N, C-alpha and C positions, 0 to 999 in steps of 0.2 A: 626762714634761711635766706641770705641775700644771694642773687644770682652773681656767678663769677663772671666778669667780662673779659673776654678774649683780649690778650694784649696785642698792641699795634705793632706788628714786626717791621713795618716800613720806618716807623719812626725811630726803633731800636737800631735798626740798620744805620740810619743817618747818624744818630749819635755816636755809635761806636766808630764811625769813619773817623771821627776827631781824636779817638782815643787807641785805635790799633790798625794797624795795618791789613789785618785780615778782613776788615770790612771795606769793601771796594765796589767799583762800578766796572761790570763786565759787559761782555757783548754775547748774547743768545745766538746760538747759529743753527740753523736746520739745512743740510744739503738739499739741493733740488732733487725732485721726484721725476725720474724720467719715464716716458711714456713706454708701453708694452705693444708688440705686435700681436697678430691673430693668434700666435702660438704663446703667448704669455711672456715672451723672451723680452728683456730690457732693450729698448730702441735708443736712438740717438737723441730724438726730441725731447723737450721738457714739458711734462704735464702740468707741474706746479714748480714755480721758481724758488730759489732758495730764500729763507727768512734770516734777515741780519738786523738784530735789534740791540744797539748799543745802550750805553749808559744805564744799564739796570743795577740796581743795589743789590749786593749778596754779602754773605759772610763764609768766607772759605776757612775750614780748618784742614791744615795740610798734612799729610803722612807720606813724606817723600823718601823713597829708597830707590836709587837708580839700577835698575834690573836690566843689564844690557842684553839680554836673550834677544837674539833677532827674530822678529816676527815677519808676517807678510808685508810685502813692499817696503822692506827696509826700515819698519817702525819699531821703536823701542818702548817697552811699558816701564815707565820710570817713577811710577808714584801713585797714590791714591788721595782722594780728598772728600770730605764731607761738606756740601754746599747747602747753606741755608738761605731761601728766599722768600718774599713775601707769599701767603696764600693765594691760591689760582684765582680766586673771585677779587683779590685785590690788585693781582697782576693785570687782570683784564681791564682794569681801570686806566692803565697806563696807555697813552695815546698809540703806541706801535702795536700793543697787544689787544686792544679794544677790537671786538669781533664786528662792531659796526663799522670799522675801518678795514681791518684785516681778517677777511672770512678763511684765512688757510690756518691761523692760530686757534688750536682748541685747548691744548695742554702741552706740558712739557712730556715728551715720550723717550723712551730708550734709545741710545744712540745719537741723541741730539747733542749738540756742544756748548760748553761755556768756556769762552775765549777770554782769559785773564792775562794780565801783563807779568811777564817773566822780568823784564827790566828796560828801561827806555834807553835805546841807543843814541837818539839825538833829539833835541828839542830845538825848534824854530823860535827865536827868541821874539816875544810878544811884550816883554817888560819895558821895551824902548822902541823909539821909531827909527833907531839907527839901522841902516841897511835895506829899509822898505823904500821901494822905488816905483815910480809910474812906468807903465810899459814893459816890454822885454823883446829881447831878438825875436823876429819872425812873428810878432804879435802887436796889435794896434797899440800905441801909447795914448796916454790921457793926463789931465792935469789934477791927478789925485793928490791929495795931501794927507800926512799921516801923524797921528798923536798916540800917545799911550798913557793908560791911567796906573801903568805898573804892572797890570795884569793882563789887559788886552789891547790889540792894537785898534784903533778906529781910522777906517780908508774913508775919507770924504771926498766925493766926486765932484769934480769942476763942470765946466760947460760941455767938456767932451766926455761925457759920463761913460760912455761905452767903451770897453777896452779891456786892458789887463794891468795888473801890477804885481809885485812880486817882492821877496825877501831873497837877496843875494849873500849867500854864505862863503863866498870864494875864498876869503881870508881865513875862514875856519878850519878848512881842510879836514873835515869830519867824515871818517868812514862810517857810512851806514850799511855795510854789507850784512851785518847780523840781524837787522830789522826785518820783519816779514810783514808788518802791518804799519798803515798810516792812520792817525785819528786826529781830528780837530774839531771845534766847536764854532759856530757861526750864527750871527744875529744881524738882521738889518733895521735900519732906523723906520723905514716905511716900505717902500716898494724896491726890491733888487732880485736880480735872478742869477742863480750861480750857473753859468753855462759849462765852464769846466775848470779843472785845476791840472798841475803839472809839476814834474820834479824833473831837474837836469842832474846828470852825474859827470863830473869831470870837466865840462866847461859848456858854453851857451849854444853850442851847435844842435839844432833840432834833431840830428841823428841821434844825439846822446840824451833824449829826452824819453820821459814816460809820462804819457799823457791819458788823463781821465776826461773822456769828452762826452757831450751831449747829455749832461746831468739835467740841465733846464729846470732847476728846482727854485720856486718862489720861495725864498728864505724867510721864516718867520720873524715878526718883529717883536713879539712878546716873550717868548722863551729861547734859550740857546738850543740850536740843533747839533746834535753830535753825528760826525761822519767818520766812518769806521771802515776803511777797505785794505785788500791786501796790498802790499808792497812788492808787486811782482806783475809781469807781462803774463798775461794768459788768464784763463780762469774756465768756465764751461760756457758752450755754445748754446744761447737762447734759442728756443723753437722759432724758425722762421728768419733766423739772422745767420750771417757767415762769418761773423767777427765776434772775438771774445769779449766778455763783459763780466761786470760785478754788479752788486746791488747796493742802493742808498734808499733806506725807508724814512719816510717822513710821515707821521701820523697814521701808519699802517699802510701807506701808499709806497708802492715801490717805484724808483726810478732807476731804469736800465742804464747802466753806465759802461761805455765802451772803454776797453783798455787796451792800448797800444804802446810798444816799445819802439823808439828809433832803431835805425838799422845798426847803430854803433852803440846803443844804450849798454852799459857795462856796470853791474853792481858794486864791482871792485873799485870802481873810480870813487873818489871823494864827492860828498853831497856839494852841490854847486849853488843851486838855486830851486826856489819853490816859488809858483805864482797861480793866480787866480783870474779868470776871465768872467767878466760881471757885465750883466745888462741892467742899467738902473737909469735914473733920473738925476739931473743936476741937483746937487745939494743933499743928495741921499748919502747915508753912510753905512758901511759894512763893519762889524766887529768881529774879530777874530781872536781866539784864544786857545790854550792846551794844545799847539801843534807838536805832535810827536810822532818820532819813527820807533817802534817797539818791537821787541820779539816777544811773540805771544807764548801762551800756555793753553794748548787745547785739552779741555777737561771733557771726556765722553760720558753720557749720563748712562749708568748701567741698573739704576734702582732709584725709584720715587717713592717716598713716603709723603702723603699729602694729609696733613693734619687740618682738617678744613676750615676750624675756626681760628686757626694760628698762624701756621707757616708750613712751607713744603721744605723737606729734607731730601737731597739729592746725594746718592752715592756715586761717586765718579772715578774714573781711571784716567790718569793723564798718558796720552800718547805722545811721543816726540816725533815730529815730522822729520825734515831734511836734516840730516847731520851738518854741523856748521863747517866741520872740515871739507866735507864733500862739496858743500854749496861754494866754498871758495875755491876749491879745485876745478868744479864744473861750471863756475860762473852762474848760480843760480839754478 
């Protein structure tokens, strides 16, 4: 009797991605674990930072029925889904999940989140070099040149390599209020460090900016790195720091990213500019694609069936965060 070979779930998910919208790339998220005092009461310090692992392939079978019963903290239960992912041993071979790199991921557990895309609110164009410029108000300029292959932007740095470059969407007049996350993919030709990135709403005044600082990530040159962060000022306070932050993960390593909103930053204003600050050498290049502002769907994991030789099946409940009408009324 011949041995039955387990099917390759990762390969199936990749193939389904070309045939159905239910197979897609999601972001796995686990909230930070806070420390406890001597009485076992949760304190403000962070014992283990949040986990944010984007670009994970999954198959989502939706069963959405919007039940507007008001839950705690104003959250509505609006549907359920079954999420299929590669088996745990396969998942642990992915760079961000590899326990040699990331000692805090053991397995997917209850109340972890699967972050999916509800809809893309705005895409920063990378199919053309139109609108991409060197420098930006309040930041050092450089002699960067831009080309596009129809999918990604290539920013090639000149002799004044260090500095900033940006895309200006002032003519688009695009409202990005409904978005609650930003994601993009980046890759370098050889050596380049992403120091920060930023968004302006309304105009080019620094007061209207939302900045993600001190990333200091050595961008890989072999594979595309996916960055997925909240489109919001504020987050949780990392232990030992006084300012708010989010997380970017590369090969299991966390890069703490400070998030600060300008004094006049207003989400209700139209998208104006998105830029990047890079430390590089002359003639190096940075490639950027899939820059999007999107409204997310957070799926909360309530049950895990781990079919050891084949795949994982997650039973999830969708919770809706802030109401869009209230976000517009209260400005975020």
